[in-house]
C-alpha atoms as an extended CHARMM CRD file, in Angstrom:
* protein
*
       139  EXT
         1         1  UNK       CA             -6.0890000000        4.0540000000       -4.7700000000  PROA      1               0.0000000000
         2         2  UNK       CA             -8.6910000000        2.4150000000       -2.1330000000  PROA      2               0.0000000000
         3         3  UNK       CA             -7.2950000000        2.7510000000        1.6950000000  PROA      3               0.0000000000
         4         4  UNK       CA             -7.8970000000       -0.5170000000        1.6160000000  PROA      4               0.0000000000
         5         5  UNK       CA             -5.8390000000       -1.6070000000       -1.2890000000  PROA      5               0.0000000000
         6         6  UNK       CA             -1.7160000000       -1.2610000000       -1.1920000000  PROA      6               0.0000000000
         7         7  UNK       CA              0.7170000000       -1.1450000000        1.6150000000  PROA      7               0.0000000000
         8         8  UNK       CA              3.0470000000        1.2410000000        3.2830000000  PROA      8               0.0000000000
         9         9  UNK       CA              7.1860000000        0.9090000000        2.1690000000  PROA      9               0.0000000000
        10        10  UNK       CA              9.5110000000        3.3800000000        4.1250000000  PROA      10              0.0000000000
        11        11  UNK       CA             12.7590000000        4.1340000000        2.0310000000  PROA      11              0.0000000000
        12        12  UNK       CA             15.8070000000        4.9470000000        3.6830000000  PROA      12              0.0000000000
        13        13  UNK       CA             19.4440000000        6.5550000000        2.1600000000  PROA      13              0.0000000000
        14        14  UNK       CA             20.0140000000        6.2030000000       -1.8040000000  PROA      14              0.0000000000
        15        15  UNK       CA             16.7130000000        3.9730000000       -1.8570000000  PROA      15              0.0000000000
        16        16  UNK       CA             15.1270000000        7.2020000000       -1.5180000000  PROA      16              0.0000000000
        17        17  UNK       CA             16.5760000000        8.2930000000       -4.7830000000  PROA      17              0.0000000000
        18        18  UNK       CA             13.2580000000        9.8180000000       -6.7740000000  PROA      18              0.0000000000
        19        19  UNK       CA             14.5060000000        8.4740000000      -10.1350000000  PROA      19              0.0000000000
        20        20  UNK       CA             14.8470000000        5.3370000000       -8.6750000000  PROA      20              0.0000000000
        21        21  UNK       CA             11.5780000000        5.4410000000       -6.4540000000  PROA      21              0.0000000000
        22        22  UNK       CA              9.6720000000        6.6160000000       -9.5950000000  PROA      22              0.0000000000
        23        23  UNK       CA             11.2200000000        3.4860000000      -11.5190000000  PROA      23              0.0000000000
        24        24  UNK       CA             10.7620000000        0.8040000000       -8.5880000000  PROA      24              0.0000000000
        25        25  UNK       CA              7.5740000000        2.0250000000       -7.4070000000  PROA      25              0.0000000000
        26        26  UNK       CA              5.4210000000        3.4120000000      -10.5570000000  PROA      26              0.0000000000
        27        27  UNK       CA              2.2460000000        3.1840000000       -8.6380000000  PROA      27              0.0000000000
        28        28  UNK       CA              3.0130000000        4.5840000000       -5.5120000000  PROA      28              0.0000000000
        29        29  UNK       CA              2.7200000000        7.8100000000       -3.7640000000  PROA      29              0.0000000000
        30        30  UNK       CA              4.5920000000        9.7030000000       -1.5240000000  PROA      30              0.0000000000
        31        31  UNK       CA              2.7390000000       10.1170000000        1.7940000000  PROA      31              0.0000000000
        32        32  UNK       CA              5.4050000000       12.5290000000        3.9410000000  PROA      32              0.0000000000
        33        33  UNK       CA              8.6970000000       12.2700000000        5.7440000000  PROA      33              0.0000000000
        34        34  UNK       CA              8.5030000000        9.8440000000        8.2670000000  PROA      34              0.0000000000
        35        35  UNK       CA             11.0510000000        8.8070000000       11.2100000000  PROA      35              0.0000000000
        36        36  UNK       CA             11.8180000000        4.9840000000       13.3690000000  PROA      36              0.0000000000
        37        37  UNK       CA             13.9040000000        4.8110000000       16.2050000000  PROA      37              0.0000000000
        38        38  UNK       CA             16.3650000000        2.0420000000       14.7090000000  PROA      38              0.0000000000
        39        39  UNK       CA             17.0760000000       -0.6610000000       16.4580000000  PROA      39              0.0000000000
        40        40  UNK       CA             21.0240000000       -2.2770000000       16.7360000000  PROA      40              0.0000000000
        41        41  UNK       CA             22.7300000000       -3.1960000000       13.8580000000  PROA      41              0.0000000000
        42        42  UNK       CA             19.6580000000       -1.8400000000       11.4750000000  PROA      42              0.0000000000
        43        43  UNK       CA             21.7410000000        1.3860000000        9.8530000000  PROA      43              0.0000000000
        44        44  UNK       CA             24.2800000000        0.1100000000        7.4800000000  PROA      44              0.0000000000
        45        45  UNK       CA             27.7450000000        0.1470000000        9.0080000000  PROA      45              0.0000000000
        46        46  UNK       CA             28.9460000000        3.8070000000        7.1770000000  PROA      46              0.0000000000
        47        47  UNK       CA             26.0210000000        5.1960000000        8.2040000000  PROA      47              0.0000000000
        48        48  UNK       CA             26.1100000000        3.6500000000       11.6990000000  PROA      48              0.0000000000
        49        49  UNK       CA             28.5890000000        6.3890000000       13.8010000000  PROA      49              0.0000000000
        50        50  UNK       CA             26.3400000000        9.0580000000       12.1140000000  PROA      50              0.0000000000
        51        51  UNK       CA             22.6460000000        7.9360000000       13.5040000000  PROA      51              0.0000000000
        52        52  UNK       CA             24.2130000000        6.7340000000       16.9980000000  PROA      52              0.0000000000
        53        53  UNK       CA             24.8020000000       10.5460000000       17.3310000000  PROA      53              0.0000000000
        54        54  UNK       CA             21.2290000000       11.6600000000       16.6600000000  PROA      54              0.0000000000
        55        55  UNK       CA             18.3330000000       10.8210000000       19.5460000000  PROA      55              0.0000000000
        56        56  UNK       CA             17.0020000000        7.6090000000       20.0830000000  PROA      56              0.0000000000
        57        57  UNK       CA             19.3820000000        6.6640000000       16.7180000000  PROA      57              0.0000000000
        58        58  UNK       CA             16.0490000000        7.9260000000       15.1180000000  PROA      58              0.0000000000
        59        59  UNK       CA             16.3460000000        7.3930000000       11.0450000000  PROA      59              0.0000000000
        60        60  UNK       CA             14.6330000000        9.6320000000        8.9200000000  PROA      60              0.0000000000
        61        61  UNK       CA             13.2700000000        8.5680000000        5.2830000000  PROA      61              0.0000000000
        62        62  UNK       CA             10.1910000000        8.8550000000        3.0630000000  PROA      62              0.0000000000
        63        63  UNK       CA              7.0020000000        6.6050000000        3.5980000000  PROA      63              0.0000000000
        64        64  UNK       CA              5.2270000000        5.6450000000        0.2840000000  PROA      64              0.0000000000
        65        65  UNK       CA              2.3580000000        3.9370000000       -0.2530000000  PROA      65              0.0000000000
        66        66  UNK       CA              2.5810000000        1.3050000000       -2.9030000000  PROA      66              0.0000000000
        67        67  UNK       CA             -0.8230000000        0.0320000000       -4.7400000000  PROA      67              0.0000000000
        68        68  UNK       CA             -0.3720000000       -3.7910000000       -3.8350000000  PROA      68              0.0000000000
        69        69  UNK       CA              0.5830000000       -5.5880000000       -0.6450000000  PROA      69              0.0000000000
        70        70  UNK       CA              4.1540000000       -6.0200000000       -0.0050000000  PROA      70              0.0000000000
        71        71  UNK       CA              4.4650000000      -10.1330000000       -0.0650000000  PROA      71              0.0000000000
        72        72  UNK       CA              7.4240000000      -12.3400000000        1.4860000000  PROA      72              0.0000000000
        73        73  UNK       CA              8.8670000000      -12.1470000000        4.8000000000  PROA      73              0.0000000000
        74        74  UNK       CA              9.4260000000       -8.6710000000        5.2450000000  PROA      74              0.0000000000
        75        75  UNK       CA             10.4630000000       -6.3340000000        8.3680000000  PROA      75              0.0000000000
        76        76  UNK       CA              7.5820000000       -4.1960000000        9.2510000000  PROA      76              0.0000000000
        77        77  UNK       CA              8.3120000000       -1.4980000000       11.5010000000  PROA      77              0.0000000000
        78        78  UNK       CA              5.9890000000        1.7670000000       12.9740000000  PROA      78              0.0000000000
        79        79  UNK       CA              7.3170000000        4.8180000000       11.8170000000  PROA      79              0.0000000000
        80        80  UNK       CA              5.9920000000        8.1710000000       12.5880000000  PROA      80              0.0000000000
        81        81  UNK       CA              5.4710000000       10.8550000000        9.3940000000  PROA      81              0.0000000000
        82        82  UNK       CA              6.5230000000       14.3690000000       10.3550000000  PROA      82              0.0000000000
        83        83  UNK       CA              3.2010000000       16.0440000000       10.9810000000  PROA      83              0.0000000000
        84        84  UNK       CA              2.5810000000       13.4040000000       13.8120000000  PROA      84              0.0000000000
        85        85  UNK       CA              0.5880000000       10.5130000000       12.0260000000  PROA      85              0.0000000000
        86        86  UNK       CA              1.6570000000        6.4840000000       12.9300000000  PROA      86              0.0000000000
        87        87  UNK       CA              2.0040000000        3.9610000000       10.2210000000  PROA      87              0.0000000000
        88        88  UNK       CA              2.9640000000        0.6020000000        9.9990000000  PROA      88              0.0000000000
        89        89  UNK       CA              5.7490000000        0.2430000000        7.2240000000  PROA      89              0.0000000000
        90        90  UNK       CA              7.3360000000       -2.5310000000        5.2540000000  PROA      90              0.0000000000
        91        91  UNK       CA             11.4220000000       -1.5340000000        5.4230000000  PROA      91              0.0000000000
        92        92  UNK       CA             12.9950000000       -1.6030000000        2.0200000000  PROA      92              0.0000000000
        93        93  UNK       CA             16.8730000000       -3.0920000000        1.9260000000  PROA      93              0.0000000000
        94        94  UNK       CA             18.9440000000       -5.0430000000        4.0860000000  PROA      94              0.0000000000
        95        95  UNK       CA             19.9490000000       -2.1790000000        6.4720000000  PROA      95              0.0000000000
        96        96  UNK       CA             18.3350000000        1.1970000000        6.7110000000  PROA      96              0.0000000000
        97        97  UNK       CA             20.3630000000        4.6860000000        5.6260000000  PROA      97              0.0000000000
        98        98  UNK       CA             22.4620000000        2.1610000000        2.7570000000  PROA      98              0.0000000000
        99        99  UNK       CA             23.8400000000        3.5560000000       -0.3110000000  PROA      99              0.0000000000
       100       100  UNK       CA             26.6470000000        5.4610000000       -1.4780000000  PROA      100             0.0000000000
       101       101  UNK       CA             27.4120000000        8.4540000000        1.2060000000  PROA      101             0.0000000000
       102       102  UNK       CA             27.2200000000       10.7220000000       -1.8840000000  PROA      102             0.0000000000
       103       103  UNK       CA             23.7770000000        9.2240000000       -3.2570000000  PROA      103             0.0000000000
       104       104  UNK       CA             22.6100000000        8.8720000000        0.4320000000  PROA      104             0.0000000000
       105       105  UNK       CA             22.9980000000       12.3690000000        1.1380000000  PROA      105             0.0000000000
       106       106  UNK       CA             21.6580000000       13.7690000000       -1.8360000000  PROA      106             0.0000000000
       107       107  UNK       CA             18.5400000000       11.9720000000       -1.1680000000  PROA      107             0.0000000000
       108       108  UNK       CA             17.9570000000       13.6220000000        2.1610000000  PROA      108             0.0000000000
       109       109  UNK       CA             18.5530000000       16.5470000000        1.0630000000  PROA      109             0.0000000000
       110       110  UNK       CA             15.8160000000       16.1610000000       -2.2010000000  PROA      110             0.0000000000
       111       111  UNK       CA             13.4930000000       14.9850000000        0.4610000000  PROA      111             0.0000000000
       112       112  UNK       CA             14.1190000000       17.6160000000        2.5710000000  PROA      112             0.0000000000
       113       113  UNK       CA             14.7630000000       15.9370000000        5.6900000000  PROA      113             0.0000000000
       114       114  UNK       CA             15.3420000000       17.8600000000        9.1050000000  PROA      114             0.0000000000
       115       115  UNK       CA             18.5960000000       19.8110000000        8.5650000000  PROA      115             0.0000000000
       116       116  UNK       CA             19.9980000000       17.9720000000       11.5370000000  PROA      116             0.0000000000
       117       117  UNK       CA             19.7390000000       14.6910000000       10.4200000000  PROA      117             0.0000000000
       118       118  UNK       CA             21.0930000000       15.3760000000        6.8980000000  PROA      118             0.0000000000
       119       119  UNK       CA             24.3840000000       17.3000000000        8.6540000000  PROA      119             0.0000000000
       120       120  UNK       CA             24.8890000000       14.0540000000       10.5590000000  PROA      120             0.0000000000
       121       121  UNK       CA             24.7760000000       11.8340000000        7.2580000000  PROA      121             0.0000000000
       122       122  UNK       CA             27.3100000000       14.4030000000        5.8880000000  PROA      122             0.0000000000
       123       123  UNK       CA             29.6500000000       13.3580000000        8.1740000000  PROA      123             0.0000000000
       124       124  UNK       CA             29.8570000000        9.9110000000        6.2460000000  PROA      124             0.0000000000
       125       125  UNK       CA             30.6850000000       11.8650000000        3.0050000000  PROA      125             0.0000000000
       126       126  UNK       CA             34.4940000000       11.0490000000        1.8470000000  PROA      126             0.0000000000
       127       127  UNK       CA             37.2110000000       13.7910000000        2.5980000000  PROA      127             0.0000000000
       128       128  UNK       CA             37.4880000000       16.2600000000       -0.1070000000  PROA      128             0.0000000000
       129       129  UNK       CA             39.8240000000       14.9480000000       -3.2170000000  PROA      129             0.0000000000
       130       130  UNK       CA             38.6450000000       11.2760000000       -2.0140000000  PROA      130             0.0000000000
       131       131  UNK       CA             35.6070000000       10.2360000000       -4.6340000000  PROA      131             0.0000000000
       132       132  UNK       CA             34.0920000000        7.5670000000       -2.2140000000  PROA      132             0.0000000000
       133       133  UNK       CA             34.3310000000        5.0920000000       -4.6390000000  PROA      133             0.0000000000
       134       134  UNK       CA             33.4210000000        1.6040000000       -3.3030000000  PROA      134             0.0000000000
       135       135  UNK       CA             31.8470000000        3.0610000000        0.1470000000  PROA      135             0.0000000000
       136       136  UNK       CA             28.5340000000        1.8420000000       -0.6050000000  PROA      136             0.0000000000
       137       137  UNK       CA             27.5000000000        2.2850000000        2.7960000000  PROA      137             0.0000000000
       138       138  UNK       CA             27.0740000000       -1.6690000000        3.5640000000  PROA      138             0.0000000000
       139       139  UNK       CA             30.4280000000       -1.3660000000        5.0570000000  PROA      139             0.0000000000
């Protein structure tokens, strides 16, 4: 992929599931783990309390370079990679950190997001003995 081609996409929550990422963005390439400071109302309600407990409401996710420009009216935000590079990326989905709590936690662990962040996401997991069915991170 040429440097002039494509676009950057910031994925969070269950949208980071590696199988889903490969399927949805087959020509995409992982760039780095990345972070942005969430604005009010951007985080899915089920995860808002967990993220609010973090410095600046930081939301961690992954930055993926996709081969074609992302068309339409997409939200774009500055993100910073874990190695300090700055990018402007399209945000996937209506909310940041959306999806079933267990799937979101599993994706965060898979991508080795910062331990403090992953631990905060774990606070949204259902209590032992509850399967969390119907809790999709959207509220």
